[in-house]
TIKEMI-688863 format. One line per field, with one value per residue: residue number from 1; x, y, z of N, C-alpha, C in turn; residue in one letter. Coordinates in pm, whole numbers. Each point is the difference from the previous one (the first is absolute). Example, Ala and Ser with C-alpha at 12.3 -4.5 7.8 and 13.67 -1.06 7.14 Angstrom:
! TIKEMI-688863
num = (1, 2)
n_x = (1319, -35)
n_y = (-569, 105)
n_z = (780, -72)
ca_x = (-89, 82)
ca_y = (119, 119)
ca_z = (0, 6)
c_x = (90, -77)
c_y = (120, 109)
c_z = (0, 73)
residu = (a, s)
//
This chain:
! TIKEMI-688863
num = (1, 2, 3, 4, 5, 6, 7, 8, 9, 10, 11, 12, 13, 14, 15, 16, 17, 18, 19, 20, 21, 22, 23, 24, 25, 26, 27, 28, 29, 30, 31, 32, 33, 34, 35, 36, 37, 38, 39, 40, 41, 42, 43, 44, 45, 46, 47, 48, 49, 50, 51, 52, 53, 54, 55, 56, 57, 58, 59, 60, 61, 62, 63, 64, 65, 66, 67, 68, 69, 70, 71, 72, 73, 74, 75, 76, 77, 78, 79, 80, 81, 82, 83, 84, 85, 86, 87, 88, 89, 90, 91, 92, 93, 94, 95, 96, 97, 98, 99, 100, 101, 102, 103, 104, 105, 106, 107, 108, 109, 110, 111, 112, 113, 114, 115, 116, 117, 118, 119, 120, 121, 122, 123, 124, 125, 126, 127, 128, 129, 130, 131, 132, 133, 134, 135, 136, 137, 138, 139, 140, 141, 142, 143, 144, 145, 146, 147, 148, 149, 150, 151, 152, 153, 154, 155, 156, 157, 158, 159, 160, 161, 162, 163, 164, 165, 166, 167, 168, 169, 170, 171, 172, 173, 174, 175, 176, 177, 178, 179, 180, 181, 182, 183, 184, 185, 186, 187, 188, 189, 190, 191, 192, 193, 194, 195, 196, 197, 198, 199, 200, 201, 202, 203, 204, 205, 206, 207, 208, 209, 210, 211, 212, 213, 214, 215, 216, 217, 218, 219, 220, 221, 222, 223, 224, 225, 226, 227, 228, 229, 230, 231, 232, 233, 234, 235, 236, 237, 238, 239, 240, 241, 242, 243, 244, 245, 246, 247, 248, 249, 250, 251, 252, 253, 254, 255, 256, 257, 258, 259, 260, 261, 262, 263, 264, 265, 266, 267, 268, 269, 270, 271, 272, 273, 274, 275, 276, 277, 278, 279, 280, 281, 282, 283, 284, 285, 286, 287, 288, 289, 290, 291, 292, 293, 294, 295, 296, 297, 298, 299, 300, 301, 302, 303, 304, 305, 306, 307, 308, 309, 310, 311, 312, 313, 314, 315, 316, 317, 318, 319, 320, 321, 322, 323, 324, 325, 326, 327, 328, 329, 330, 331, 332, 333, 334, 335, 336, 337, 338, 339, 340, 341, 342, 343, 344, 345, 346, 347, 348, 349, 350, 351, 352, 353, 354, 355, 356, 357, 358, 359, 360, 361, 362, 363, 364, 365, 366, 367, 368, 369, 370, 371, 372, 373, 374, 375, 376, 377, 378, 379, 380, 381)
n_x = (1212, 126, -35, 100, -5, 102, 72, -33, -27, 13, -114, 88, 59, -36, 94, -86, -40, -81, -61, -33, -79, -5, -128, -23, -62, 0, -10, -90, -64, 24, -34, -101, -25, 24, -70, -85, 60, -13, 131, -41, -76, -103, -117, -57, 29, -102, -29, 79, -58, -117, 24, 50, -111, -61, 60, -26, -99, -61, -58, -87, -9, -31, 91, 82, -46, 20, 117, 18, -46, 85, 86, -47, 12, -123, 12, -66, -78, 7, -21, -91, -43, 5, -45, -87, -7, -19, -70, -8, -134, -1, 77, -54, -118, 28, 55, -107, -75, 68, -6, -127, -11, 66, -74, -109, 46, 24, -118, -53, 58, -36, -119, 7, 48, -73, -57, 132, -38, 63, 29, -17, -120, -57, -37, 80, -33, -30, 90, 82, -50, 11, 117, 33, -47, 52, 111, -10, -39, 100, 81, -50, 7, 121, 25, -60, 73, 80, -106, -13, 132, -7, -107, 63, 109, -64, -64, -98, 3, -93, -34, -54, -68, -40, -125, -11, 13, 92, 62, 93, -8, -131, 20, 86, -81, -96, 79, 38, -133, 18, -15, 21, -113, -7, -114, -52, -120, 97, -37, 103, -48, 19, 110, 52, 103, -78, 108, -48, 91, -34, -23, -17, -15, 78, -91, 103, -97, 12, -90, -50, -31, -77, 30, -122, -26, 18, -78, 100, -38, -15, 101, -37, -132, 29, 86, -100, -81, 93, 23, -132, -7, 104, -53, -120, 63, 67, -125, 10, -84, -106, -44, -78, -19, -120, -56, -76, -31, 134, 22, 43, 125, 68, 93, 99, 33, 111, 79, 100, -101, -51, -123, -42, -121, -4, -117, 3, -9, 23, 30, 31, 19, -95, 115, 21, 37, -37, 85, -27, 53, -33, -58, -37, 5, -124, 78, -111, 33, 4, 83, -122, -57, 106, -113, 52, 30, -54, -99, -1, 14, -93, -67, 18, -22, -102, -34, 23, -61, -50, 36, -51, 22, 68, 100, -10, 65, -74, 52, 102, -22, 94, -53, -122, 54, 74, -107, -74, 102, 13, -133, 7, 106, -66, -110, 79, 53, -121, -34, 111, -36, -115, 82, 48, -5, 109, 87, 83, -97, -17, 130, 9, -105, 60, 114, -63, -57, 118, 48, -105, 18, 130, -69, -69, 110, 41, 13, -83, 61, 58, 102, -49, -17, 117, 37, -50, 58, 112, -33, -68, 119, -24, 5, 121, -102)
n_y = (-3767, 9, 123, -7, 133, -25, 97, 91, -128, 22, -10, -20, -80, -68, -66, -92, -46, -83, -8, -111, 33, -122, -11, -11, 81, -116, -56, 90, -12, -131, 6, 82, -86, -100, 54, 25, -116, -9, 19, 127, -86, 52, 22, -15, 125, 80, -76, -67, -111, 63, 49, -120, -46, 100, -21, -124, 87, -94, 87, 88, 123, 49, -84, 44, 123, -33, -51, 112, 67, -77, 16, 126, -34, 51, 73, -48, 106, -18, -131, 32, 96, -83, -96, 92, 35, -124, -8, 115, 5, 38, -100, -75, 48, -12, -118, -22, 53, -71, -100, 34, 10, -113, -49, 51, -50, -110, 25, 27, -108, -62, 56, -36, -123, -24, 109, 3, -128, -15, -120, 93, -59, 105, 71, -65, 120, 29, -86, 55, 118, -45, -51, 110, 66, -89, 3, 132, -8, -86, 77, 109, -74, -39, 126, 29, -110, 78, 81, -40, 15, 113, 32, -51, 63, 111, -11, -18, 120, -62, 125, -66, 104, 84, 31, 15, -131, 41, -90, 83, -33, 8, 108, 47, -47, 61, 106, -2, -21, 85, -31, 117, 68, 62, -66, 124, 6, -12, 126, 7, -118, 36, -14, -107, 20, -75, -73, -35, -93, 32, -113, 105, -123, -30, 91, 54, -21, 119, -70, 121, -56, 107, 83, -5, 73, 69, 97, 7, -19, -127, 25, -122, 24, 117, -69, -88, 105, 57, -119, -10, 130, -16, -116, 56, 104, -100, -47, -105, -71, 81, -93, 97, -62, -12, -27, -86, 0, 11, 125, 54, -42, 107, -34, 77, 10, -72, 71, -78, 33, -120, 43, -110, 42, -65, -28, 3, -118, -39, -100, 117, 15, 73, 71, -6, -112, -15, -81, 127, 69, 102, 94, 27, -130, -2, -92, -71, -18, -128, 34, 27, 41, 80, 69, 0, -98, -96, 87, 27, -129, -20, 104, -50, -122, 50, 69, -108, -67, 123, -45, -100, 95, 68, -77, 78, 104, 92, -59, 81, 54, -86, -89, 28, 5, -107, -55, 40, -36, -113, -13, 35, -78, -92, 31, 0, -115, -39, 51, -58, -112, 45, 36, -123, 28, 0, -40, 65, 92, 5, -9, 93, 60, -24, 41, 100, 18, -24, 81, 80, -21, 24, 86, -6, -15, 105, 72, 79, 46, -112, 47, 112, -89, -64, 54, 112, -28, -50, 103, 11, -51, -123, -57, 36, 75)
n_z = (852, -39, -36, -86, 27, -80, 58, -91, -29, 130, 66, 100, -90, 110, 68, -43, 117, -65, 117, -64, 101, 45, 29, 131, 84, 66, -122, -41, 116, -15, -130, 30, 94, -84, -100, 98, 29, -133, -6, 9, 66, -62, 59, -118, -31, 29, -106, 84, -43, -4, 121, 26, -56, 65, 117, -40, -28, 72, 80, -51, 52, -119, -47, 97, -29, -127, 41, 72, -106, -69, 100, -2, -128, 3, -110, -105, 12, 131, -19, -91, 79, 105, -80, -40, 129, 48, -111, 67, 1, 127, 41, -96, 39, 128, -25, -76, 98, 89, -86, -17, 132, 11, -100, 60, 115, -73, -57, 118, 54, -112, 16, 129, -15, -110, 46, 28, 15, -114, 53, 94, -24, -59, 105, 85, 45, -125, -53, 90, -35, -125, 34, 66, -105, -86, 75, 8, -124, -18, 71, -58, -110, 37, 33, -114, -25, 76, 9, -127, -16, 70, -71, -105, 41, 32, -116, -87, 57, 71, 26, 102, -44, 94, 22, 132, 10, -88, 79, 46, 129, -17, -76, 91, 94, -71, -23, 129, 5, 101, 129, -55, -18, 118, -11, 13, 61, 89, -22, -83, -42, -127, 76, -61, -78, -77, -29, -119, -25, -125, -63, -81, -46, 103, 30, 68, 87, 56, 71, 18, 117, -6, 97, 55, -107, 112, 41, 87, 127, -39, 86, 44, -7, 58, 72, 21, 15, 77, 57, 13, 30, 83, 44, 5, 53, 60, 4, -81, 74, 4, 81, -40, 115, -56, 118, -66, 129, -1, 34, -113, 22, 36, -88, 43, -129, -24, -78, 51, 78, 25, -11, 60, -32, 114, -53, 133, 59, -125, 84, 57, -131, -58, -12, -130, 60, -124, -64, 23, -96, 77, -72, 124, -23, 46, 52, -15, 128, 33, 98, 49, -114, -12, -8, -122, 87, -77, -22, 130, 29, -94, 49, 121, -48, -70, 111, 77, -96, 13, 121, -68, -88, -91, 46, 106, -53, 63, 108, 23, 118, 39, -83, 45, 122, -30, -59, 103, 77, -68, 2, 127, 10, -68, 71, 108, -45, -33, 119, 46, -66, 46, 98, -25, 131, 73, -94, 84, 18, -131, -17, 94, -56, -117, 54, 60, -119, -57, 92, -20, -130, 26, 75, -112, -73, 73, -111, 70, 108, -37, 76, -52, -96, 5, 116, -51, -117, 51, 76, -115, -34, -47, 119, -38, -46)
ca_x = (68, 71, 24, 110, -8, 121, 1, -97, -121, -113, -96, 56, 133, 96, -12, -123, -35, -138, -27, -139, -17, -125, -40, -79, 64, 111, 118, 42, 52, 132, 96, 27, 77, 138, 59, 13, 120, 118, 57, -39, -139, -105, -123, -5, -92, -110, 38, 146, 49, -30, 88, 133, -9, 8, 135, 92, -33, -81, -123, 2, -97, -139, -31, -15, -132, -94, 5, -73, -143, -39, -12, -122, -113, -115, -92, 68, 43, 118, 110, 41, 72, 127, 89, 38, 108, 114, 66, 79, -69, 39, 146, 42, -44, 84, 134, -8, -5, 132, 88, -34, 51, 146, 27, -28, 105, 121, -11, 25, 141, 77, -19, 69, 144, 68, -72, 91, 43, -73, -87, -110, -113, -48, -135, -35, -102, -132, -30, -4, -129, -104, 6, -57, -144, -66, 5, -91, -136, -13, -3, -129, -101, 17, -48, -146, -54, 58, -104, -60, 91, -7, -131, 1, 82, -62, -141, -98, -67, -142, -50, -145, -32, -141, -47, -16, -108, -30, 24, 139, 61, -73, 47, 137, -9, -59, 100, 109, -60, 27, -24, 122, -34, -115, -120, -94, -94, 41, 85, 135, 64, 133, 74, 129, 1, 22, 39, -7, 58, -71, 56, -109, 49, 145, 36, -11, -91, -6, -126, 22, -122, 29, -101, -110, 27, -106, 40, -7, 76, 82, 136, 51, -67, 50, 127, -36, -51, 116, 76, -82, 11, 136, 20, -81, 67, 117, -39, -18, -144, -84, -138, -76, -123, -113, -124, -92, -98, 69, 45, 141, 93, 111, 132, 98, 87, 109, -25, 28, -70, -134, -99, -125, -107, -62, -121, 1, -122, -107, -105, -92, -82, -89, 58, 64, 134, 75, 135, -7, 70, -76, 78, 82, 107, -31, -37, -79, 43, -42, 97, -75, -53, 100, -38, 92, 138, 76, 21, 100, 129, 37, 43, 127, 104, 24, 69, 136, 75, 58, 136, 72, 26, 143, 74, 53, 145, 37, -86, 35, 21, 142, 23, -71, 71, 121, -40, -49, 118, 64, -84, 17, 131, -6, -76, 87, 100, -64, -19, 131, 30, -79, 71, 118, 122, 3, 14, 51, -115, -76, 71, -8, -136, -6, 76, -80, -116, 51, 26, -131, -42, 85, -47, -106, 61, 103, 133, 52, -67, -63, 0, -107, -132, 4, -58, -144, -66, 6, -57, -134, 11, -4, 129, 82, -31)
ca_y = (25, 128, 54, 98, 101, 81, 136, 109, -35, -22, 110, 113, 31, -54, -145, -30, -141, -23, -128, -43, -89, -74, -30, 99, 123, -34, -15, 135, 66, -56, 49, 140, 3, -38, 107, 121, 0, 0, 135, 73, -25, 74, 7, 111, 107, 14, 41, 11, -65, 90, 116, -38, -8, 138, 50, -71, 31, -102, 70, 139, 29, -9, -144, -53, 40, -89, -128, 18, 3, -135, -80, 35, 9, -80, -17, -21, 129, 40, -87, 38, 127, -25, -67, 103, 75, -88, -30, 115, 96, 136, 9, 17, 131, 100, -6, 60, 145, 44, -3, 115, 120, -1, 43, 143, 70, -7, 106, 129, 5, 22, 140, 85, -24, -5, 89, 61, -101, 14, -115, -5, 77, 111, -8, -135, 13, -32, -144, -43, 45, -88, -123, 30, 23, -129, -77, 62, -44, -141, -9, 54, -103, -103, 55, 10, -134, -55, -26, -130, -102, -2, -54, -145, -57, 17, -37, 104, 24, 35, 40, -9, 114, 31, 33, -118, -93, -1, -136, -12, -123, -111, -14, -52, -143, -66, -4, -86, -133, -48, 104, 77, 113, -16, 65, 30, 108, 116, 91, 23, -126, 0, 117, 8, -46, -143, -26, -139, -17, -93, -29, 5, -38, 21, 137, 22, 106, 18, 60, 74, 34, 118, 40, 80, 143, 80, 89, -71, 59, -107, 22, -119, -8, 111, -44, -97, 75, 67, -102, -43, 102, -3, -123, 13, 98, -61, -119, 15, -1, 12, -49, 80, -75, 81, -78, 43, 96, 119, 97, -9, 82, 50, -43, 55, -98, 53, 5, -131, -98, -35, -21, -65, 5, -132, -5, -124, -46, 3, -95, 68, 94, -58, 18, -118, -19, -90, 44, 95, 125, 111, 89, 84, -82, -43, -140, -42, -131, -46, -96, -103, -97, -23, 70, 103, -23, -54, 109, 89, -67, 2, 136, 22, -72, 74, 124, -33, -54, 110, 21, -128, -34, -24, 40, 135, 8, 53, -64, 41, 143, 28, 10, 118, 120, 14, 40, 137, 87, 0, 80, 141, 43, 7, 121, 114, 1, 47, 144, 61, -15, 96, 127, -17, 23, -79, -142, -70, -27, -104, -128, -37, -51, -134, -90, -23, -81, -137, -49, -33, -127, -104, -43, -100, -133, -19, 38, 101, 8, -128, -30, 74, -61, -147, -50, 26, -90, -141, -23, -59, -134, -114, -32, -90, -1)
ca_z = (-126, -1, -134, 1, -107, 10, -52, 15, -74, 90, 2, 73, -49, 96, 21, 73, 20, 44, 65, -14, 115, 7, 137, 71, 47, 88, -85, -35, 120, 33, -99, 33, 125, -32, -82, 81, 84, -85, -17, -120, -39, 70, -80, -96, 32, -95, -135, -14, -122, -111, 19, -48, -146, -48, 24, -90, -138, -67, -35, 48, 105, -46, -14, 136, 47, -67, 70, 125, -31, -40, 122, 72, -93, 42, -112, -127, -53, 75, -42, -135, 7, 70, -95, -97, 64, 28, -127, -41, -85, 37, -7, -139, -45, 67, -57, -134, 21, 43, -117, -83, 67, -13, -138, -8, 74, -82, -100, 64, 39, -123, -38, 97, 9, -128, -90, -95, -96, -127, -28, 97, -53, 80, 58, 48, 105, -56, 5, 140, 54, -54, 80, 132, -16, -22, 123, 95, -35, 40, 147, 45, -26, 102, 127, -5, 22, 123, 100, -29, 50, 145, 37, -18, 107, 131, -4, -33, 128, -8, 132, 19, 85, 15, 135, 87, -31, -142, -49, -44, 49, -59, -137, 6, 27, -116, -106, 44, 19, 135, 100, 26, 85, 89, -50, 109, -26, 81, -78, 50, 40, -59, 47, -65, -138, -19, -138, -45, -134, -88, -131, -97, -133, -8, 35, 145, 42, 146, 47, 123, 72, 81, 98, -54, -5, 59, 109, 127, 110, 55, -52, -69, -129, -80, -58, -103, -116, -61, -73, -113, -103, -53, -79, -121, -86, -64, -76, -144, -27, 119, -6, 96, 27, 43, 4, -105, 51, 49, -99, -35, 77, -81, 43, -95, -64, -80, -144, -58, 83, -47, 106, -39, 101, 12, 81, 78, 68, -100, 40, 90, -76, -101, -133, -60, 54, -86, -32, -110, 26, -55, -84, 88, 54, 136, 1, 116, 48, 131, 50, 71, -97, -104, -124, -45, 43, -114, -95, 59, -14, -141, -34, 70, -75, -124, 35, 43, -114, -76, 48, -9, -139, -15, 121, -1, 6, 131, 99, 136, 23, -19, -144, -48, 45, -81, -135, 7, 11, -131, -90, 39, -47, -146, -34, 27, -106, -123, 14, -27, -142, -78, -7, -86, 78, 122, -33, 119, 87, -70, 20, 142, 25, -57, 87, 120, -42, -14, 136, 59, -59, 54, 133, -17, -14, 103, -48, 92, 131, 27, 144, 66, -18, 11, 125, -1, -95, 37, 132, -14, -59, 91, 59, -81, -144)
c_x = (63, 28, 101, -12, 124, -19, 71, -137, -118, -92, 56, 134, 109, -12, -121, -18, -144, -10, -149, -24, -137, -30, -75, 81, 119, 130, 55, 64, 140, 106, 35, 86, 147, 69, 29, 124, 129, 51, -47, -142, -95, -126, 3, -99, -108, 52, 149, 52, -27, 88, 140, 1, 10, 143, 102, -36, -80, -135, 12, -114, -145, -41, -16, -136, -109, -4, -74, -149, -50, -20, -133, -122, -112, -99, 81, 50, 125, 121, 54, 80, 135, 100, 51, 117, 124, 76, 68, -68, 41, 151, 46, -37, 89, 140, 3, -4, 137, 98, -26, 54, 153, 40, -21, 108, 131, -1, 35, 147, 88, -8, 79, 152, 74, -67, 91, 54, -86, -98, -112, -114, -40, -141, -41, -104, -138, -30, -5, -134, -114, -3, -66, -151, -76, -4, -95, -144, -22, -9, -132, -113, 8, -51, -152, -66, 45, -105, -65, 88, -5, -133, 0, 84, -76, -145, -88, -88, -142, -50, -152, -38, -151, -35, -5, -122, -42, 22, 143, 64, -70, 45, 142, -2, -53, 102, 116, -45, 43, -25, 133, -28, -122, -117, -99, -93, 37, 91, 138, 71, 143, 71, 132, -10, 32, 31, -3, 54, -79, 79, -118, 55, 148, 46, -15, -88, -2, -129, 23, -133, 33, -113, -107, 28, -120, 59, -18, 84, 89, 142, 57, -63, 46, 132, -25, -49, 116, 81, -77, 12, 138, 23, -79, 68, 116, -34, -12, -148, -74, -137, -77, -136, -107, -124, -103, -97, 62, 39, 149, 84, 117, 132, 101, 88, 108, -37, 19, -69, -140, -92, -125, -99, -75, -121, -8, -138, -120, -115, -104, -91, -87, 59, 68, 144, 80, 136, -5, 68, -76, 90, 91, 114, -24, -51, -78, 41, -67, 99, -72, -49, 100, -31, 101, 145, 85, 29, 106, 139, 50, 54, 130, 115, 37, 78, 145, 86, 61, 146, 84, 18, 147, 73, 59, 151, 48, -98, 24, 25, 145, 33, -62, 74, 125, -32, -48, 117, 72, -78, 16, 132, 6, -75, 85, 107, -58, -29, 130, 31, -74, 73, 122, 131, -3, 9, 52, -114, -87, 64, -10, -138, -18, 73, -80, -124, 41, 27, -130, -52, 81, -44, -109, 60, 109, 139, 64, -81, -63, -8, -117, -134, -1, -73, -151, -74, -6, -56, -137, 4, -16, 142, 73, -27, 113)
c_y = (139, 40, 113, 92, 89, 140, 0, -33, -35, 122, 124, 45, -49, -152, -28, -152, -7, -139, -30, -111, -66, -31, 114, 119, -28, -14, 138, 70, -49, 49, 146, 11, -31, 110, 124, 4, -3, 143, 63, -20, 84, -2, 121, 105, 10, 51, -2, -62, 88, 124, -29, -11, 139, 52, -64, 16, -105, 56, 144, 22, -16, -145, -65, 37, -85, -137, 7, 2, -139, -91, 24, 12, -94, -24, -17, 131, 50, -84, 41, 130, -19, -67, 97, 82, -86, -34, 121, 101, 144, 19, 28, 138, 110, 3, 59, 152, 54, 4, 119, 129, 9, 45, 151, 81, 0, 107, 136, 14, 25, 145, 94, -12, 10, 89, 62, -98, 7, -113, -16, 86, 113, -28, -143, 5, -43, -150, -55, 37, -88, -132, 21, 18, -129, -85, 55, -45, -145, -14, 52, -101, -112, 47, 10, -134, -60, -36, -136, -114, -12, -58, -152, -68, -2, -47, 119, 20, 51, 31, -8, 106, 22, 33, -126, -82, 3, -138, -24, -131, -123, -24, -55, -151, -77, -12, -93, -145, -64, 115, 66, 110, -33, 80, 18, 111, 127, 89, 16, -126, -6, 129, 18, -55, -149, -24, -149, -7, -104, -19, -7, -25, 32, 138, 19, 119, 4, 71, 64, 39, 115, 29, 85, 148, 78, 94, -76, 74, -104, 14, -120, -13, 114, -38, -102, 67, 69, -99, -48, 97, -3, -121, 5, 94, -62, -121, 30, 12, 8, -58, 75, -65, 93, -90, 59, 107, 131, 93, -16, 89, 39, -48, 53, -110, 71, -3, -137, -113, -25, -25, -65, 13, -133, 9, -136, -31, 5, -94, 66, 100, -74, 9, -128, -10, -99, 61, 91, 129, 114, 88, 90, -80, -48, -144, -32, -141, -33, -106, -116, -108, -34, 69, 109, -24, -52, 110, 96, -61, 4, 137, 37, -66, 76, 127, -28, -47, 109, 25, -127, -42, -39, 46, 140, -2, 42, -55, 46, 150, 38, 19, 128, 128, 23, 44, 145, 99, 10, 87, 149, 55, 10, 124, 125, 13, 57, 150, 74, -4, 101, 132, -7, 27, -91, -149, -81, -37, -109, -137, -47, -54, -140, -101, -34, -84, -146, -61, -39, -132, -116, -50, -106, -140, -25, 33, 106, -4, -132, -28, 64, -72, -150, -50, 17, -99, -142, -29, -66, -140, -108, -22, -99, 3, 63)
c_z = (4, -144, 9, -121, 11, -57, -136, -59, 90, -4, 68, -56, 91, 3, 87, 10, 48, 62, -13, 103, -1, 147, 63, 46, 89, -80, -38, 119, 34, -98, 28, 125, -26, -80, 85, 85, -82, -19, -132, -45, 86, -86, -94, 48, -107, -135, -28, -129, -123, 8, -53, -152, -62, 13, -94, -147, -74, -45, 49, 99, -46, -22, 138, 58, -66, 66, 132, -21, -37, 122, 69, -90, 44, -112, -128, -58, 72, -40, -137, 1, 68, -93, -105, 54, 16, -128, -62, -88, 29, -15, -142, -52, 59, -59, -141, 9, 40, -116, -91, 63, -13, -141, -15, 71, -79, -108, 58, 39, -121, -43, 92, -11, -134, -105, -106, -103, -126, -25, 101, -51, 94, 52, 35, 111, -51, 1, 142, 63, -53, 76, 135, -8, -19, 126, 105, -27, 44, 151, 55, -25, 103, 135, 4, 29, 132, 103, -24, 52, 151, 48, -9, 107, 131, 4, -31, 123, -19, 141, 1, 103, 8, 144, 87, -41, -147, -61, -46, 42, -58, -143, -3, 21, -121, -113, 35, 18, 131, 96, 37, 101, 86, -55, 113, -45, 76, -84, 64, 43, -53, 40, -74, -142, -4, -147, -30, -143, -77, -129, -97, -139, -18, 37, 151, 32, 153, 35, 136, 61, 95, 98, -68, 11, 52, 104, 132, 104, 68, -55, -75, -137, -91, -68, -110, -126, -72, -83, -122, -116, -66, -90, -129, -98, -76, -86, -149, -37, 133, -32, 109, 20, 55, 2, -95, 46, 44, -115, -26, 91, -91, 59, -101, -57, -79, -148, -64, 76, -55, 120, -59, 115, -2, 92, 70, 59, -94, 38, 92, -71, -100, -140, -47, 49, -83, -34, -121, 41, -66, -85, 83, 63, 140, -4, 127, 38, 132, 44, 71, -96, -110, -131, -32, 35, -116, -103, 51, -14, -143, -39, 72, -75, -126, 26, 36, -117, -86, 40, -11, -145, -16, 126, -14, 12, 139, 104, 142, 8, -22, -148, -57, 37, -84, -141, -1, 10, -134, -99, 29, -53, -152, -46, 21, -109, -129, 6, -29, -149, -86, -18, -91, 70, 122, -26, 119, 93, -61, 25, 145, 35, -59, 89, 126, -31, -14, 137, 69, -56, 57, 136, -10, -5, 102, -48, 90, 128, 42, 150, 72, -4, 23, 124, 2, -89, 55, 139, -7, -58, 108, 56, -92, -148, -79)
residu = (x, x, x, x, x, x, x, x, x, x, x, x, x, x, x, x, x, x, x, x, x, x, x, x, x, x, x, x, x, x, x, x, x, x, x, x, x, x, x, x, x, x, x, x, x, x, x, x, x, x, x, x, x, x, x, x, x, x, x, x, x, x, x, x, x, x, x, x, x, x, x, x, x, x, x, x, x, x, x, x, x, x, x, x, x, x, x, x, x, x, x, x, x, x, x, x, x, x, x, x, x, x, x, x, x, x, x, x, x, x, x, x, x, x, x, x, x, x, x, x, x, x, x, x, x, x, x, x, x, x, x, x, x, x, x, x, x, x, x, x, x, x, x, x, x, x, x, x, x, x, x, x, x, x, x, x, x, x, x, x, x, x, x, x, x, x, x, x, x, x, x, x, x, x, x, x, x, x, x, x, x, x, x, x, x, x, x, x, x, x, x, x, x, x, x, x, x, x, x, x, x, x, x, x, x, x, x, x, x, x, x, x, x, x, x, x, x, x, x, x, x, x, x, x, x, x, x, x, x, x, x, x, x, x, x, x, x, x, x, x, x, x, x, x, x, x, x, x, x, x, x, x, x, x, x, x, x, x, x, x, x, x, x, x, x, x, x, x, x, x, x, x, x, x, x, x, x, x, x, x, x, x, x, x, x, x, x, x, x, x, x, x, x, x, x, x, x, x, x, x, x, x, x, x, x, x, x, x, x, x, x, x, x, x, x, x, x, x, x, x, x, x, x, x, x, x, x, x, x, x, x, x, x, x, x, x, x, x, x, x, x, x, x, x, x, x, x, x, x, x, x, x, x, x, x, x, x, x, x, x, x, x, x, x, x, x, x, x, x, x, x, x, x, x, x, x, x, x, x, x, x)
//
């Protein structure tokens, strides 16, 4: 069956024909073979159809990024956030900000070019500055929530850390419900970082098994410890495993990072190993008997769900960088406005701020980012 989509109402804005083929792979291979020898025909590049839609004005860059996230979404929370982007949540907000900036710039231009006209109000800098100030507050709020959007795209990361033989790989296998990591009584078995993706109630979670942290002269194990420390430092949550009979160890954490102390191998001690959490936040578990594992999963789900509420407005580093630049320029403009002079500099900062916002949707510098964005798409998408 052949479907004809004439321009400009197709998804790409160009003439498009879809062939719906029935049968096995041999039928598909033969059709591709025949099409391949026709003049002007070639296989589509990665993301080429979406790229053409952007170039033809059917969608903007931020919506295209939402489509890319939708293609690779693995959990309900990721799908919901991707749809939020694809439906233009960020695009509409950015365009509203740009319109406000254009209005503010118009006020300044009127003040500069027609200040001698009787019907032009005096001191148009003040209302323009109010517009810039309100927008700066909105952009700063969006930037403050950007980390949540990126976490949801990439997965809430949980590093499992601790000394050798603390039960890290055993816990990873128990949480993943399959044998992912090699478990051994020999210290230093895990030499490299192992990552496992989980779906906890629709929220993407990445579990990271790291090498045991200890002093060692083995150069390979030393590298494993270095990587373990680096990966733990970048994780959202650290599960610091400590066998019930061992003393606590210290691990530096960031200000925005959370650390849970987990007492492992509870089955080897006389203490109560039921699913209970002490006042100090130390959960006792036994990966061997399963005691405490359900409680740990429940608490992991609750922690991850904090980042899966309403979809975030900003979900990518590119978007965050453009907003941060715009915020910086708005702040510079407001500093100029405080002095009551330098209206030309104020207007120029507003213009540059609007240009930075335009990079989010692709209104400016689109060629610089197209290839990078669409290189991660499926072939032909």
